[in-house]
SEZA-218766 format. One line per 10 residues: number of its first residue (from 1); for each residue z, x, y of N, C-alpha, C, O. Coordinates in steps of 0.2 Angstrom, whole numbers. Layout:
NUM> Z,X,Y,Z,X,Y,Z,X,Y,Z,X,Y  ...
//
This chain:
1> -70,-40,-9,-64,-43,-12,-59,-45,-7,-54,-48,-9  -60,-43,0,-55,-45,4,-49,-40,5,-45,-42,8  -49,-35,1,-44,-29,2,-45,-25,7,-51,-22,8  -41,-24,12,-42,-20,18,-37,-14,19,-31,-15,17  -39,-9,21,-34,-5,23,-28,-7,27,-30,-9,33  -22,-6,26,-16,-8,30,-14,-15,27,-8,-17,29  -17,-18,22,-14,-24,19,-9,-23,14,-9,-18,11  -5,-28,13,1,-27,9,0,-33,4,0,-39,6  -1,-31,-2,-2,-36,-8,3,-35,-14,6,-30,-15  4,-41,-17,9,-41,-23,5,-42,-30,0,-46,-30
11> 6,-38,-34,3,-40,-41,7,-45,-44,13,-45,-46  2,-51,-45,6,-57,-48,5,-57,-56,9,-60,-59  0,-54,-58,0,-52,-65,-5,-47,-67,-9,-45,-63  -4,-44,-73,-7,-37,-75,-8,-38,-83,-4,-40,-86  -14,-35,-84,-16,-35,-91,-19,-28,-92,-22,-25,-87  -19,-25,-98,-22,-19,-100,-26,-20,-106,-23,-23,-111  -33,-18,-107,-36,-18,-112,-36,-13,-116,-34,-8,-113  -38,-11,-122,-39,-6,-126,-43,0,-123,-42,5,-125  -47,-2,-119,-51,3,-116,-49,6,-109,-52,9,-105  -41,3,-109,-38,6,-102,-40,4,-96,-40,7,-91
21> -43,-3,-96,-45,-6,-90,-39,-10,-88,-37,-14,-92  -36,-10,-82,-31,-14,-80,-33,-18,-76,-36,-17,-70  -33,-25,-77,-34,-31,-74,-29,-34,-70,-24,-36,-74  -29,-35,-63,-24,-37,-60,-26,-42,-55,-31,-42,-53  -21,-47,-54,-22,-53,-49,-17,-51,-44,-11,-50,-45  -20,-51,-38,-16,-49,-32,-16,-54,-26,-21,-58,-25  -10,-55,-23,-8,-60,-19,-7,-56,-12,-3,-51,-11  -10,-59,-7,-8,-55,0,0,-57,2,2,-62,2  3,-52,5,10,-53,9,9,-59,14,13,-64,14  4,-58,18,3,-63,23,0,-69,21,-4,-68,16
31> 1,-74,24,-1,-81,20,-8,-82,22,-9,-84,28  -13,-81,19,-20,-82,20,-23,-88,15,-28,-87,12  -19,-93,15,-20,-99,10,-18,-97,3,-21,-100,-1  -13,-92,2,-12,-92,-6,-17,-89,-10,-17,-90,-16  -22,-86,-6,-28,-83,-10,-26,-78,-15,-23,-73,-13  -28,-78,-21,-27,-73,-26,-34,-69,-28,-39,-72,-29  -33,-63,-28,-39,-58,-29,-39,-55,-36,-33,-53,-38  -44,-55,-40,-44,-52,-46,-48,-45,-46,-53,-45,-44  -44,-39,-49,-47,-33,-48,-47,-30,-56,-42,-32,-60  -52,-26,-57,-51,-23,-64,-52,-16,-62,-57,-14,-58
41> -48,-11,-64,-47,-5,-62,-46,0,-68,-41,-1,-72  -50,5,-68,-49,11,-73,-41,13,-72,-38,13,-66  -38,15,-78,-31,17,-78,-30,24,-74,-25,26,-71  -37,27,-75,-36,34,-71,-36,33,-64,-34,38,-61  -36,28,-60,-35,28,-54,-28,30,-52,-26,33,-47  -23,27,-56,-17,29,-55,-13,35,-58,-7,36,-57  -18,39,-61,-16,45,-63,-19,51,-60,-18,57,-63  -22,51,-55,-25,55,-51,-31,59,-55,-32,65,-53  -34,56,-60,-40,59,-63,-46,56,-62,-51,56,-67  -47,52,-57,-52,47,-57,-59,51,-55,-64,50,-58
51> -58,56,-51,-63,61,-49,-67,64,-54,-72,67,-53  -63,65,-60,-66,69,-65,-71,64,-69,-75,67,-74  -71,58,-68,-75,53,-72,-82,52,-69,-82,51,-64  -87,53,-72,-94,51,-69,-95,45,-65,-92,40,-68  -98,45,-60,-99,39,-56,-102,34,-60,-100,28,-59  -106,35,-64,-110,29,-68,-104,25,-73,-104,19,-75  -99,29,-75,-93,26,-78,-88,22,-74,-85,17,-76  -88,24,-68,-83,21,-63,-86,15,-60,-82,11,-58  -93,15,-59,-96,10,-54,-94,3,-56,-92,-1,-52  -94,1,-63,-93,-6,-64,-85,-8,-62,-84,-14,-63
61> -81,-4,-60,-74,-6,-59,-72,-4,-51,-74,0,-48  -67,-8,-50,-64,-7,-43,-60,-1,-43,-57,1,-48  -59,2,-37,-56,8,-37,-50,8,-31,-52,7,-25  -45,10,-32,-40,10,-27,-34,13,-30,-33,13,-36  -29,15,-25,-22,17,-28,-17,14,-23,-18,10,-19  -11,15,-25,-5,12,-21,-5,15,-14,-6,21,-13  -3,11,-9,-2,14,-3,5,15,-2,10,10,-3  7,21,1,14,22,2,16,23,9,22,25,11  11,22,14,12,24,21,10,18,25,4,15,24  14,17,30,13,11,34,14,13,41,19,17,43
71> 11,10,46,13,12,52,19,8,55,20,2,52  22,10,60,28,6,62,27,-1,64,30,-6,63  21,-1,67,19,-9,69,18,-13,63,20,-18,63  15,-11,58,13,-14,52,20,-16,48,21,-22,45  25,-11,48,31,-13,45,36,-17,48,41,-19,45  34,-20,54,39,-25,57,40,-30,52,35,-33,49  46,-33,52,49,-39,48,50,-36,40,52,-41,36  48,-30,39,49,-29,32,55,-23,31,57,-20,36  57,-22,25,64,-17,25,63,-14,18,60,-18,13  64,-8,17,65,-4,10,71,0,10,74,2,15
81> 73,1,4,79,5,3,79,12,6,83,14,9  73,15,5,72,22,7,66,23,12,61,20,10  67,26,17,62,26,22,61,33,25,66,36,27  55,36,25,54,43,29,50,41,35,44,38,34  52,42,40,49,41,46,47,47,50,51,51,51  41,47,51,37,54,55,38,51,62,35,46,64  42,56,66,43,53,73,38,55,77,38,61,79  33,51,79,27,51,83,28,47,89,24,44,92  35,46,91,36,42,97,34,46,103,34,43,109  32,51,103,29,54,109,23,51,111,21,52,117
91> 19,48,107,13,45,108,14,38,111,10,35,113  21,36,112,22,29,115,27,30,121,33,27,121  25,33,125,30,35,131,34,29,134,40,29,135  30,24,135,32,18,138,37,14,134,41,10,136  36,15,127,40,11,123,43,15,118,44,12,112  44,21,119,48,26,113,54,23,110,54,23,104  58,20,114,65,18,111,63,12,106,66,12,101  59,8,108,57,2,104,55,4,98,57,2,93  49,8,99,46,11,93,51,15,87,50,14,81  55,20,91,61,22,86,65,17,83,67,17,77
101> 67,12,87,72,7,84,69,3,79,72,2,74  62,1,79,59,-3,75,57,2,68,58,-1,63  56,8,69,56,13,63,61,14,59,61,14,53  66,15,63,74,16,60,77,11,56,80,12,51  76,4,59,79,-1,56,75,-4,49,78,-9,46  69,-1,48,66,-3,42,70,0,36,69,-3,30  74,5,36,78,8,30,84,4,29,89,3,34  85,1,23,91,-2,21,97,3,19,103,2,20  95,8,15,101,13,12,100,20,15,105,23,16  94,23,15,92,30,17,87,31,21,81,28,20
111> 88,34,27,82,36,31,82,43,32,87,45,34  76,46,32,74,53,34,69,53,39,64,49,39  71,56,44,67,57,50,64,64,50,68,69,50  57,64,51,54,71,51,51,72,58,47,68,60  54,77,61,52,78,68,47,84,68,44,85,74
//
């Protein structure tokens, strides 16, 4: 389907059937020719109970959940109201200050730094 780990996607439309199957049309944040991808997901994916459903019942549908974590590199050019930054700048000795600056400036209202 072209959905990759680390990608940012927006839900363009959403519909739910009586059988609790959620159909969504997703569009990538990055411009890949404005391609829209359709996914059909069991509602259980978003409630944390998907592992309790037998594989045979899960197999016909897509499975994923929301991503809440990004690398500082991937977050460049974006901003959110609330950001929790895990300070891993020790891994970037040559560019520690730039890494911290980029991570810190993603927060518009509130920043929590975990050291």
